[in-house]
C-alpha positions as CSV (number, residue, x, y, z in Angstrom):
1,X,38.0,-214.6,80.4
2,X,35.9,-217.8,79.7
3,X,33.3,-217.6,77.0
4,X,30.5,-217.9,79.5
5,X,31.6,-214.9,81.3
6,X,32.4,-212.9,78.2
7,X,28.9,-213.7,76.6
8,X,27.5,-212.6,79.9
9,X,29.1,-209.2,79.7
10,X,28.1,-208.8,76.1
11,X,24.6,-209.5,76.8
12,X,24.3,-207.2,79.7
13,X,26.2,-204.2,77.8
14,X,24.0,-204.9,74.7
15,X,20.8,-204.5,76.8
16,X,22.1,-201.4,78.3
17,X,22.9,-200.1,74.7
18,X,19.3,-200.9,73.6
19,X,17.9,-198.7,76.5
20,X,17.0,-201.4,79.0
21,X,17.3,-200.3,82.8
22,X,18.3,-203.5,84.0
23,X,19.3,-207.1,83.0
24,X,19.5,-210.1,85.1
25,X,20.0,-213.7,84.7
26,X,18.9,-216.9,86.3
27,X,19.4,-220.6,85.6
28,X,16.5,-222.2,83.7
29,X,14.7,-224.6,86.1
30,X,11.1,-225.3,87.3
31,X,9.6,-222.8,89.5
32,X,8.3,-225.2,92.0
33,X,7.4,-222.6,94.9
34,X,5.7,-220.3,92.3
35,X,3.8,-223.4,90.9
36,X,2.1,-223.9,94.5
37,X,1.2,-220.2,94.8
38,X,0.0,-220.1,91.2
39,X,-2.3,-223.2,91.8
40,X,-3.9,-221.8,94.9
41,X,-4.6,-218.5,93.1
42,X,-6.3,-220.4,90.3
43,X,-8.4,-222.5,92.7
44,X,-9.7,-219.3,94.4
45,X,-10.8,-218.1,90.9
46,X,-8.8,-215.0,91.4
47,X,-7.9,-215.1,87.8
48,X,-11.6,-214.2,86.8
49,X,-12.0,-214.3,83.0
50,X,-8.5,-214.8,82.2
51,X,-8.8,-218.3,81.2
52,X,-5.1,-218.4,79.7
53,X,-3.7,-218.1,83.2
54,X,-4.9,-221.6,83.7
55,X,-3.8,-222.9,80.5
56,X,-0.3,-224.4,79.6
57,X,0.5,-224.8,83.3
58,X,3.6,-226.8,82.9
59,X,5.0,-224.4,80.2
60,X,4.3,-221.4,82.7
61,X,6.4,-222.8,85.5
62,X,9.1,-224.7,83.5
63,X,11.2,-222.6,80.9
64,X,12.8,-225.7,79.7
65,X,9.4,-227.0,78.5
66,X,8.6,-223.7,76.6
67,X,12.2,-223.4,75.1
68,X,13.6,-227.1,74.8
69,X,17.1,-227.1,76.0
70,X,17.0,-224.0,77.8
71,X,19.8,-223.1,80.2
72,X,19.4,-219.3,81.0
73,X,16.5,-216.9,81.6
74,X,17.4,-213.4,80.8
75,X,15.1,-210.8,82.5
76,X,15.1,-207.2,81.4
77,X,13.4,-204.1,82.8
78,X,12.3,-201.2,80.8
79,X,11.1,-197.8,82.5
80,X,7.9,-196.3,81.5
81,X,7.5,-193.7,84.1
82,X,6.5,-190.1,83.0
83,X,5.8,-187.0,84.7
84,X,3.3,-185.9,82.1
85,X,-0.2,-185.4,83.8
86,X,-3.7,-185.7,82.2
87,X,-6.1,-182.9,82.3
88,X,-8.1,-182.9,85.3
89,X,-11.2,-183.5,82.9
90,X,-9.8,-186.5,81.1
91,X,-10.8,-190.0,82.0
92,X,-7.8,-191.7,83.7
93,X,-5.6,-193.8,81.8
94,X,-2.7,-195.9,83.2
95,X,0.7,-194.2,82.5
96,X,2.1,-197.6,80.5
97,X,-0.5,-196.8,78.0
98,X,0.3,-193.1,77.2
99,X,2.5,-193.7,74.3
100,X,2.8,-196.3,71.6
101,X,1.9,-200.0,72.7
102,X,4.8,-201.3,74.7
103,X,4.6,-204.7,73.1
104,X,5.8,-203.1,69.8
105,X,8.5,-201.2,71.3
106,X,9.9,-203.7,73.6
107,X,9.5,-206.7,71.0
108,X,11.7,-204.7,68.7
109,X,14.3,-204.3,71.3
110,X,14.1,-207.9,72.2
111,X,14.8,-208.9,68.6
112,X,17.6,-206.4,68.3
113,X,19.3,-208.0,71.3
114,X,18.6,-211.6,69.9
115,X,20.1,-210.4,66.7
116,X,23.3,-209.2,68.3
117,X,23.7,-212.4,70.3
118,X,23.4,-214.4,67.1
119,X,25.8,-212.2,65.2
120,X,28.3,-211.8,67.9
121,X,28.2,-215.0,69.9
122,X,26.7,-217.5,67.6
123,X,23.2,-218.8,66.7
124,X,21.4,-219.9,69.7
125,X,17.9,-221.4,70.5
126,X,16.3,-218.5,72.1
127,X,12.8,-216.8,72.2
128,X,12.0,-213.4,73.6
129,X,8.5,-212.9,75.3
130,X,6.6,-209.8,76.3
131,X,3.3,-210.8,77.7
132,X,3.1,-213.1,74.6
133,X,3.5,-216.4,76.3
134,X,3.0,-218.4,79.7
135,X,6.1,-217.0,81.4
136,X,6.1,-215.8,85.1
137,X,8.0,-212.6,84.4
138,X,8.0,-211.3,88.0
139,X,9.2,-214.3,89.4
140,X,12.3,-214.5,86.9
141,X,12.9,-210.9,87.8
142,X,13.2,-211.8,91.5
143,X,15.4,-214.8,90.7
144,X,17.5,-212.6,88.5
145,X,18.3,-210.3,91.5
146,X,16.3,-207.2,90.1
147,X,13.9,-206.7,92.8
148,X,10.9,-208.2,94.9
149,X,7.3,-208.6,94.5
150,X,5.4,-205.8,96.3
151,X,2.1,-206.4,98.4
152,X,0.3,-205.0,95.1
153,X,1.8,-207.9,93.1
154,X,4.1,-205.6,91.2
155,X,7.8,-206.1,90.9
156,X,9.7,-203.3,92.8
157,X,13.3,-202.4,92.0
158,X,15.1,-200.3,94.9
159,X,16.7,-198.0,92.3
160,X,13.7,-197.6,90.0
161,X,10.5,-198.3,91.7
162,X,7.8,-200.2,89.9
163,X,6.7,-198.4,86.6
164,X,8.7,-201.1,84.8
165,X,8.0,-203.2,81.8
166,X,9.4,-206.8,82.1
167,X,10.8,-208.8,79.0
168,X,12.1,-212.3,79.1
169,X,14.6,-214.0,76.8
170,X,14.9,-217.8,77.3
171,X,17.7,-219.3,75.6
172,X,20.0,-222.6,75.5
173,X,23.1,-220.4,76.4
174,X,25.1,-221.1,79.6
175,X,25.6,-217.7,81.3
176,X,26.5,-216.6,84.5
177,X,23.5,-216.3,86.9
178,X,22.9,-213.3,89.2
179,X,22.3,-213.6,93.0
180,X,18.5,-214.0,93.6
181,X,16.8,-211.0,95.3
182,X,15.9,-212.6,98.6
183,X,14.7,-209.6,100.9
184,X,11.5,-207.7,100.7
185,X,11.4,-204.0,101.4
186,X,7.6,-203.3,101.7
187,X,8.0,-203.7,105.6
188,X,4.8,-202.8,107.4
189,X,3.6,-200.3,104.8
190,X,0.2,-201.0,103.5
191,X,-0.5,-198.1,101.4
192,X,-1.3,-200.0,98.3
193,X,-3.6,-202.1,100.0
194,X,-5.4,-199.3,101.8
195,X,-5.7,-197.0,98.5
196,X,-7.1,-199.7,96.2
197,X,-10.5,-198.4,95.3
198,X,-12.3,-201.7,95.0
199,X,-10.0,-203.7,97.8
200,X,-8.7,-205.9,95.1
201,X,-5.6,-206.7,97.1
202,X,-7.1,-209.3,99.3
203,X,-3.7,-210.1,101.0
204,X,0.0,-209.1,100.6
205,X,0.9,-210.3,96.9
206,X,-2.6,-211.7,96.3
207,X,-4.8,-209.9,93.8
208,X,-8.5,-210.8,93.0
209,X,-8.6,-209.7,89.4
210,X,-12.5,-210.1,89.8
211,X,-12.4,-206.7,91.6
212,X,-9.1,-205.1,89.9
213,X,-10.0,-202.0,88.0
214,X,-7.0,-202.8,85.4
215,X,-8.8,-206.1,84.9
216,X,-12.5,-204.8,84.7
217,X,-11.4,-201.9,82.3
218,X,-9.2,-204.0,79.9
219,X,-9.5,-207.7,80.0
220,X,-13.2,-208.2,81.0
221,X,-15.0,-209.3,78.0
222,X,-18.7,-208.7,79.4
223,X,-20.6,-205.7,78.0
224,X,-21.3,-204.4,81.5
225,X,-19.0,-203.8,84.6
226,X,-20.6,-205.5,87.5
227,X,-23.0,-202.9,89.1
228,X,-21.4,-203.1,92.7
229,X,-18.1,-202.1,91.0
230,X,-19.1,-199.2,88.7
231,X,-19.2,-196.7,91.4
232,X,-15.7,-197.6,92.7
233,X,-14.0,-197.2,89.2
234,X,-12.6,-194.0,90.6
235,X,-12.6,-192.5,86.8
236,X,-10.4,-195.0,85.4
237,X,-11.2,-195.7,81.7
238,X,-8.3,-197.9,80.9
239,X,-6.1,-199.6,83.6
240,X,-5.1,-198.2,87.0
241,X,-2.1,-196.9,88.7
242,X,-3.5,-196.3,92.1
243,X,-1.4,-198.9,94.0
244,X,1.7,-197.7,92.2
245,X,1.1,-194.0,92.7
246,X,0.8,-194.4,96.5
247,X,3.9,-196.7,96.7
248,X,6.9,-194.9,98.5
249,X,9.6,-196.7,96.4
250,X,8.3,-194.8,93.4
251,X,9.8,-191.6,94.6
252,X,12.7,-193.0,92.9
253,X,11.2,-193.4,89.5
254,X,12.7,-191.1,86.9
255,X,11.1,-190.1,83.6
256,X,11.6,-192.5,80.7
257,X,13.7,-191.5,77.7
258,X,12.0,-193.5,75.1
259,X,10.4,-191.3,72.3
260,X,8.0,-193.9,71.4
261,X,6.5,-193.6,74.9
262,X,5.7,-189.9,74.4
263,X,2.1,-189.4,75.5
264,X,-0.7,-189.2,72.7
265,X,-2.1,-185.8,73.1
266,X,-5.5,-187.1,73.0
267,X,-4.9,-189.2,76.1
268,X,-3.7,-186.2,78.0
269,X,-6.3,-183.7,76.9
270,X,-9.5,-185.3,75.8
271,X,-12.4,-184.7,78.2
272,X,-14.9,-187.3,79.2
273,X,-17.4,-185.4,77.0
274,X,-15.0,-185.6,74.1
275,X,-14.2,-189.1,74.4
276,X,-18.0,-189.8,74.4
277,X,-18.4,-187.9,71.2
278,X,-15.6,-189.9,69.6
279,X,-16.6,-192.2,66.8
280,X,-15.2,-195.9,66.5
281,X,-13.7,-195.1,63.4
282,X,-11.8,-191.9,65.0
283,X,-10.8,-194.1,67.7
284,X,-9.5,-196.8,65.6
285,X,-7.5,-194.4,63.6
286,X,-6.0,-192.2,66.3
287,X,-5.0,-195.1,68.6
288,X,-4.0,-197.5,65.8
289,X,-0.6,-198.2,67.6
290,X,-1.9,-197.7,71.1
291,X,-2.4,-200.3,73.9
292,X,-6.0,-198.8,74.2
293,X,-6.9,-200.9,71.2
294,X,-6.6,-203.9,73.6
295,X,-10.1,-203.4,75.1
296,X,-11.5,-202.2,71.4
297,X,-13.8,-199.5,71.2
298,X,-16.8,-201.3,72.8
299,X,-14.6,-201.8,75.9
300,X,-13.9,-197.9,75.9
301,X,-17.8,-197.2,75.7
302,X,-18.6,-199.6,78.4
303,X,-15.9,-198.1,80.8
304,X,-17.0,-194.6,80.0
305,X,-20.5,-195.6,81.1
306,X,-19.3,-197.2,84.3
307,X,-17.1,-194.1,85.4
308,X,-20.1,-191.7,84.9
309,X,-22.2,-193.9,87.3
């Protein structure tokens, strides 16, 4: 067995040991088609206030500029689906934010994978990313054979659905690439488009962040959510799962087994009234390691006012 084959097997086995559900590999090369799509999306101002999407364009579409000498892009998927339910009186929070912030959890596992590679294969030039750099994670997941991009813009796996975190490890190792996922299994289904409370899915795979509840409740820096959209927040205080909850492929989703993703009791049980009575100090203390800190307490207060409209 050649070193390339052996190293590929080692990485995939190690990824499985660390709890990743899938591991795919692609050759590091410019994403020319994605570059054209991204440019069109940016020109339509669908990125709204996410100016970072327009920055470092060359790095975003070319991994060899992000990691000099890169030869392989390793994409890893980690399941975060849960069957835990929030109280009917609780403001809605996206499932990915139920437990400890995934950035901490997945980054730790990526570092372990990188350490295992350096220890067992040899020192490599590699960098792991979890929403921390200009990387088109979903495009690399498709090129690595892990799934397709659904009409809601999310990666969908035939075996696991779409409640998946995506991590990327770009390295200068030569590895055996997987066959890209070249088919789309959404068919004529439009459930995600039809169900979106704000009609943010303007066309298949094309999302207008200006209308997206996830953007409005997390990324938006303004003190007030646009008046026309306040009545369409559908009770969502942080993020939104509507387009995923209605997706037929998520009937294959299975509960995650990561203890750190166990829901904060407060997320499941605090009512709208209790959230309104919460102090900033109590919020910062309780949710110190939660993704909810991303929007800060002022963002939470803003969102609570919007969903009461």
